[in-house]
C-alpha positions as CSV (number, residue, x, y, z in Angstrom):
1,M,20.1,15.7,-32.0
2,D,21.5,12.5,-33.3
3,A,18.8,9.8,-33.5
4,I,19.9,6.3,-34.3
5,I,17.4,4.3,-36.3
6,R,17.8,0.5,-36.1
7,R,15.8,-2.5,-36.9
8,T,13.7,-4.0,-34.1
9,D,11.7,-7.1,-33.5
10,D,10.5,-6.0,-30.1
11,K,6.8,-6.4,-30.5
12,E,6.1,-5.5,-26.9
13,F,7.8,-2.2,-27.1
14,A,5.9,-1.5,-30.3
15,A,2.5,-2.3,-28.8
16,R,3.3,-0.3,-25.7
17,I,4.3,2.9,-27.5
18,I,1.4,2.7,-30.0
19,R,-1.1,2.1,-27.2
20,Q,0.4,4.9,-25.1
21,N,0.2,7.4,-28.0
22,M,-3.0,6.4,-29.5
23,S,-5.2,5.6,-26.5
24,A,-6.7,9.2,-26.3
25,Y,-7.6,9.0,-30.0
26,Y,-9.1,5.5,-29.6
27,K,-11.2,6.7,-26.7
28,R,-12.4,9.8,-28.5
29,L,-13.2,7.8,-31.7
30,D,-14.8,4.9,-29.7
31,M,-12.2,2.5,-31.0
32,H,-10.5,-0.4,-29.2
33,W,-7.0,-1.9,-29.5
34,D,-7.1,-5.1,-31.5
35,T,-4.3,-7.4,-30.3
36,D,-5.0,-10.0,-33.0
37,L,-4.8,-7.5,-35.8
38,F,-1.6,-6.0,-34.4
39,D,-0.1,-9.5,-34.1
40,K,-1.1,-10.4,-37.7
41,Q,0.3,-7.1,-39.2
42,W,3.5,-7.0,-37.1
43,G,5.1,-9.7,-39.2
44,D,4.5,-7.9,-42.5
45,L,6.2,-4.7,-41.4
46,D,9.8,-3.5,-41.4
47,S,10.1,-2.1,-37.9
48,Y,12.7,0.3,-36.5
49,E,13.3,1.8,-33.1
50,L,14.4,5.4,-32.8
51,V,17.1,5.8,-30.2
52,I,18.5,9.0,-28.6
53,N,21.2,8.9,-25.8
54,A,20.7,5.1,-25.5
55,S,17.0,5.5,-24.9
56,R,14.3,4.2,-27.2
57,V,12.1,7.3,-28.0
58,G,10.1,6.1,-31.0
59,L,8.9,3.5,-33.4
60,L,8.8,3.5,-37.2
61,C,7.0,0.7,-39.1
62,I,7.0,0.6,-42.9
63,N,6.2,-1.6,-45.8
64,H,5.9,-1.2,-49.5
65,D,4.6,-2.4,-52.8
66,E,5.8,-1.7,-56.3
67,N,4.3,1.9,-56.3
68,A,4.9,3.3,-52.8
69,Y,6.4,3.1,-49.4
70,Y,3.9,3.2,-46.6
71,I,4.5,4.6,-43.1
72,R,2.3,2.3,-41.1
73,E,3.4,3.5,-37.7
74,L,5.3,6.6,-36.6
75,Q,5.1,6.8,-32.9
76,I,7.3,9.2,-30.8
77,D,7.4,9.1,-27.0
78,Q,5.5,12.1,-25.8
79,K,8.5,13.6,-24.1
80,W,10.3,13.7,-27.4
81,Q,7.5,15.0,-29.6
82,R,8.0,18.3,-31.5
83,Q,11.8,17.9,-31.3
84,G,12.5,16.7,-34.9
85,V,12.5,12.9,-34.3
86,G,9.5,12.4,-36.5
87,T,11.1,14.4,-39.3
88,V,14.3,12.3,-39.0
89,A,12.1,9.1,-39.3
90,I,10.3,10.4,-42.4
91,R,13.6,11.4,-44.1
92,Y,15.0,7.9,-43.3
93,T,11.9,6.3,-45.0
94,E,12.5,8.6,-48.0
95,E,16.1,7.3,-48.3
96,I,15.0,3.7,-48.2
97,A,12.3,4.3,-50.8
98,K,14.8,6.2,-53.1
99,Q,17.3,3.3,-52.8
100,A,14.5,0.9,-53.9
101,G,13.7,3.2,-56.8
102,I,10.3,4.1,-55.4
103,R,9.2,7.8,-55.5
104,L,6.0,7.9,-53.4
105,L,5.3,7.8,-49.7
106,R,1.9,7.2,-48.2
107,L,0.4,7.2,-44.7
108,R,-2.8,7.4,-42.8
109,V,-3.5,9.6,-39.8
110,F,-6.6,10.3,-37.8
111,C,-8.0,13.7,-38.8
112,I,-7.9,14.8,-35.1
113,N,-4.2,13.9,-34.7
114,P,-2.0,17.0,-34.7
115,A,0.8,15.0,-36.4
116,S,-1.0,15.8,-39.6
117,A,0.5,19.2,-39.4
118,L,4.0,17.7,-39.4
119,Y,3.1,15.6,-42.5
120,E,1.8,18.6,-44.3
121,R,5.0,20.6,-43.5
122,M,6.9,17.7,-45.0
123,G,5.0,17.9,-48.2
124,F,2.3,15.2,-47.7
125,R,-1.1,16.1,-49.1
126,V,-4.5,14.7,-48.2
127,R,-5.7,12.5,-51.1
128,K,-8.9,11.4,-49.4
129,T,-10.6,11.5,-46.0
130,E,-12.7,8.6,-44.9
131,G,-14.0,7.4,-41.5
132,G,-12.1,10.1,-39.6
133,T,-8.8,9.2,-41.3
134,H,-6.8,11.3,-43.8
135,Y,-5.0,9.3,-46.5
136,M,-1.9,11.3,-47.3
137,E,0.9,11.0,-49.8
138,R,3.9,12.8,-51.2
139,S,6.3,12.4,-54.0
140,I,10.0,11.9,-53.4
141,L,12.1,14.2,-55.5
């Protein structure tokens, strides 16, 4: 599988795939989509679409500080989950971080989200759990 990862500024696509993937978690955790918060944060993120066979199948949003790169969103279309697309996106983020001289990746994931198993397989470890969310990180070698 050859995934193309390219920059995007398509905020509507991003909101759609996030809401599609996260709606069950929001419902279960009694949370609600906050359009104003999304709009505010969107401009602070480097956002990428993941494309396979000319179809957008995912979204990767990252940002960083002097210590770490942060995966803020990693959303894969449900038809493409468990096919290696998330792994490709994480490796892409590692390469960007390495090029910037940063050796730490961080992310947050709901405790009930099975994606946490992917993150653990990729070397992320839970550093703290708070409010139903795991805060995970891993070093880049």
